N, C-alpha and C positions, 0 to 999 in steps of 0.2 A: 414548558417542555424543551429541553435544550436542543433536541434535534430539529425542531421547528424554528426555534430562535436563531440558531446559526444560519439557517436558510434565508431568514428575513434579513439578517445582517449582510449575508453575501449578496443578496439582491440589491440592497441599498448601496454597497461598495460598488457593484457592478453599474448602477445607475450613475454613481458619481464619476467612475472611470469613463463610462459612455458620453457624459455631458461635458467631459473635460476638466472636472474639478482636480482629478489626478491624471494628467496625461501620460501617454506612453513615454517611458524614459525616466520618470520621476519616482520617488520613494513614497509609499504610503506612510501615514503617521505610525508612530510606534504602537505596539500592542497595548501599552498602558494608556496612550492618548486615545486610541480607538476605543478602548473600554469605557473611558469617560464620555466620548462622544455619543456612543450608543447605549450607555448605561447597562452594559452587560459584563459578565466575567471574561477574564483574559482567556479562559478555556473555550468560551464561545467564539471569541475573536479569532483564536487559532484555527478552530474548526471552519469558520467562515472563510479565512484566508486559504486554508487548505482546499476548499471547494473552488475558489478562484484559481488556485494553482493547478487543479485537475483540469480546468478548462483552458489552461494556456494563457490565462490573462496576467498572472503575476509569477514572479520567482523570488526566492528567498535565498539569502547569503548570510551566514554567520557574522556578526559584527558590522554588517553593512545595513541590513533591513530587507524590506519587501518592495521589490521594484516592479512597476507596471510595465509589462512586456507588450501588451496588446489591448485595443479597445473593442475588439470583435472576438466573439465566441468561436472556438474551434469545435468541430463535430466529435461527439463522443467525449471520452475522458482522456486527459493527457497527464501522465505521471513523471515528474522529474524529482529524483531523489538523490540527496547528497549525504545523507546519514541514516542511522538506524531510527532516530527520532522522527524523521520525515516519513518513514514507512509506518510507524506506529500512529502518527498523526493522521495519515491518509486513511487508515482503517477506522478512525473515529468518525469519519464522515459517512460511513456505510453500515448497514445492518446485515449480520449473518443470520441465515436460516439453515439450520443443520438438517439434512436429508437422510444421511445413512451414517451408522457407526459400525465397524467391523473389526473384530479381534482376529488376529492371524499370526502365524509363524512364517517368517521370511524364508523363502526357498533361495537356492543359489541364484537363479535367473533374477528374481525380484531384488534380491540384496545387491547384485551387480548394477542393476538399472537404477535403483533409488539410493545407493550408498548406505545400505542397511547392513547389519551384522547377520550372516547366514545362520538360521536356527534361532535368531532372536525373536521375542515376543513383543508384538507391535499393535497399535490401534490406528485404523484409518478413520478419520473424521471428515465426511464429505458434506459440503454445503454450498449454497449460492450466496451471492452478496447482492444487496438491493439498495438502491438510493431511493429515498423517498419521493423525489421529483419524478422518477420514471419507474414505479413499481411493477409495471407489466414487462419491463425489459431488463431482467437481471443482468448485472455487469459481468458476472464470471461464475464458473463453477471451480471449487477448489477441494483437492484432497490434501488433508494435512495428516502426516505420518509421525507418531509420537510413540515412545517406549511405553509398554504396558503399565510400568510403575508410575506413570503420570496420569492414570485413568481418572483421578479425582478431579482433573480439570474439565472433564466432559460436561458435568451440570453447570460449572462456572462459565463454560463457552457458550451453553444455552441461555444462560441469564445475562452475561456480559456480552451482548451481541455486536458491539462496536469495538471490541478489543481484539487485537491479534492473539491467536492461541499461543504463539510462542511468547508474547508479553505476558500473557496469563500464567504460563509456566514459570517465567522469570520472576513474577511478583509472589507467586505462592510456594514454589520450590526452592527458592534462594539461589537460582541460577542467574547468569548474566549473559544477555545477548552481546557477543563480542564482534562477530563478523556475520555477514549475511553475503553468501556466495550465490549470485544470481545468473541464470542462463536463459536465453530466449530462442525459441524456434518456432516456425510455421508449421501448423498441423491442419488437418481437416476435421471439422466439427462432426462428431459422431451422431448417429441417430438419437441415442439417448440423451446426450448433452444438448442437443438442438431442441428436443421436446422439454428438457428442464429449464432451458434458458429462453424458451419462446423465440427461436430463431430457425432459419431454414437450414436443413441438413446439408452436408457435403460442402459447405463454404469454408474458405480459409479462415483460420483462427490463430490467435497468438497464445502460445503456451509459455508460461514463465515458471521456472523451477527455482526455489530459493531454499538454500541450506542455511539454517541458523545454528551457529556454533558458539560454544563457550571459549573462554581464553585458552584453555588447555587443548583445544581443538575437538572436544567431544561435540558430537551433533545433538542438539537439543530437540530440534524438530525439522521436518522437511515438508515444504508444500509444493504442489503442482497445481497451477491455476491456468484455466483455459478461458479466454475472452473472445467472443464473436468479433469479427473483423471490424465492425462499424461501431463498437462500444468502448474501445480503449486504445489510447496511444502511449507508448512508452517513449519519453525523450530523455537523452543524455547530454549533458553539458561538459564540454572539454575546454580547458584554458591552456594556451600555450605557455610552456615554462620558459622563463628567461635564461639565456645561455650563461653559463658561468664564465666570468672574465678571467683573464690570466692571473690577475692579482688575487683572485678569490679561490683559485684551485689549490688543493692540498698537495704538497710535494710528496712524492713516492718515497 
């Protein structure tokens, strides 16, 4: 089973990092090389690396590779995203359990708050996400809002538990995720969510809102995710841009 296999590979890579086989600051072997070393598919290798990335042990950069950042585990989950594919891959390491499905018409207040069209027909799909290593501590609660015309993805979301709902829409409806607008804010965990997430109520939580849009700007899906304070860390990496020299400037 791939979910168990990728965890085994992640543990073996973690042991190799801890023992100094891959010291901090060095690059891991390529996905192809790791696939040969552990005799698993590249999909399994990518899921294992994503697991290490969540824990703050490695970082990935296109055309460079996977770099070892630390030999010690961070508390909870650490997410560092540089592309849409990073977010899709992160979802592959967790399992969704749908709790509620609601059909509704967006009123003016809800439309303004969630960037929906007033009077539009929508579906809210609410779920928790679970990692097999800590099944008693769900990672988050997520409300995903989609247009009613996409209702055929609901049974697919139940079956394909490790895929983003937006990615399922993309695959099944011929859409394309072009941009993801992400905003983060601190909130208090409500009594209901505390019960669902097996956490203490009225504690600080991290709320992440993501708007998935197509190239033409049309919103494909919107998600609001709430993480208990000790179960998730969102990291952002910024690189200083080199100043443009005088001979590189474009004349007015």
